[in-house]
C-alpha positions, 0 to 999 in steps of 0.5 A: 886511085882512079880505076877508070874504064875510059882512057884516051886510048880507048874504052876498056869495055867487056867487048874489048879482048883486053878487058876479058883477059884482065877479068880472067887474070883477076878471077884466077888471082882471087882463087889463088889467094883463097887457096893460099889462105886454105893452105895457111889454115890447114898445113901444120905451121908448128916445127916438125923437127926438120932442119932445126927448130924453125918451122920449114912449112912456115918459111915455105908459106911465107915465100909462097905468100910473096909470090901469090900476092905479088902475082895477084898485084900484077894481075889486078894492075897489069903493066908492060915494063919496057913499054911503060904501058898499063891499064889503070892510071894510078901510081901503083901502075908505075914500073918502079912499084910493079918491078919491085914487087915482081923481083921479091916475088920471083926470088921467093919462088925460086927460094921455094925450089931451092928448099925443096931440092936441098931437102930431097938432095940431103935425104937421098945423098944426091950431091948434084941436087944439093949443088943445084939447090945452091946454084939457082937462087944466085942465078935468078938474082943475076937474072933480076939484075938484067931485068932491071937493066932492061927496064931502066935502059929500055933495052930488050936484050936484057930481057932476052938474057934474063929469060935465058937465065930462067931457062938455065935455072929451070933446066938445072931444076929439071936435071935435079928432078931427073936425078931424084927420079930413081930414088923414089917410087909410087906417088912421089915418082909420079909427082917428080915425073909430072914436074919434069914434064911441066918444066919441059913445057916451060922451057919449050915456051921460053925458047920458042916464044918468050926469048925470041920475042924479046930478041925480035924487039931488041933487033927491030926496036918494037914497042919503043924499045929503040928509045934507049935511056941511061940507067939514071934517066931510066930510074926517073922514068920508071918512077914518073911515067906510065901510059894508060892503053887498052889497045889490043895491039899494045897488049897482045904479045903480053897476054899469053905469058902473063896468063900462064905466069899468073896461073900455072906458075902460081899453082906450082908455088902452092903445090910446092908448099903441099909437097913440103908439108908431106916431108915426113912421109917421103922416106916410105917412098924411098927405093932404098927403104922398100928394099930394106923393108922387103929384106927384113921381112923375108924368112932367114935361110934354113929357118924352120917354119 
């Protein structure tokens, strides 16, 4: 693999904003990988009795690993799929490799959310939350199919619909967390509230920046999006063609979402593992448990003291 600092499109010197952006992505990804290994070492992997015999936290860490390492791979070798651009001239920068890694990582990330919601919904008896837990993974599988359609055909409309489905999925997750909010108090309620606020920010970004960007590209044919391919032509194209460029003009619209995606989203995946590892402590934060505990400690009427 050749990771050359020079390319026909220009030099990737540190004076180039693209180089500084790439350096930031790699540092953050290195920290994220280190954090995953800390969790793997510190969190109890042995079965805890929840949901059968298999260790739930072990499954969560496995899904988290797919996301953390998948995002790190995409940080070390950035690419823009429809445009077929990348920073380094290597077959690992091909869209086929990168999009396959992204697909696995993103499905695993949503599976983490589904596990958490199903657990909390089962604990509280909230059918709405359980239904949303079953909904979000199929919804994201459809989004991934649309992403592949956009990549193969070079049609940004697929990206716009894909990201709209991500918005629907996380809106549903936000609804589930709002439903859970009155079921808990203390630290768990704070965590739920912070998560809802984070999802609100993510939805605002999707609907005001990300989706409009793809719709604009679809309408105007920006970044060669007007050069449509059939799926068969696209399959060959994603396996054999990648264009090395260090031009800030080519990357400027990708930089913001990649920086947020490979940092904040990965941190949320790690946080889901930590939250899940504390599942045996959640019952003490249930409102119902607090009421029952308070009632049992109150003196009986007429009981002499």
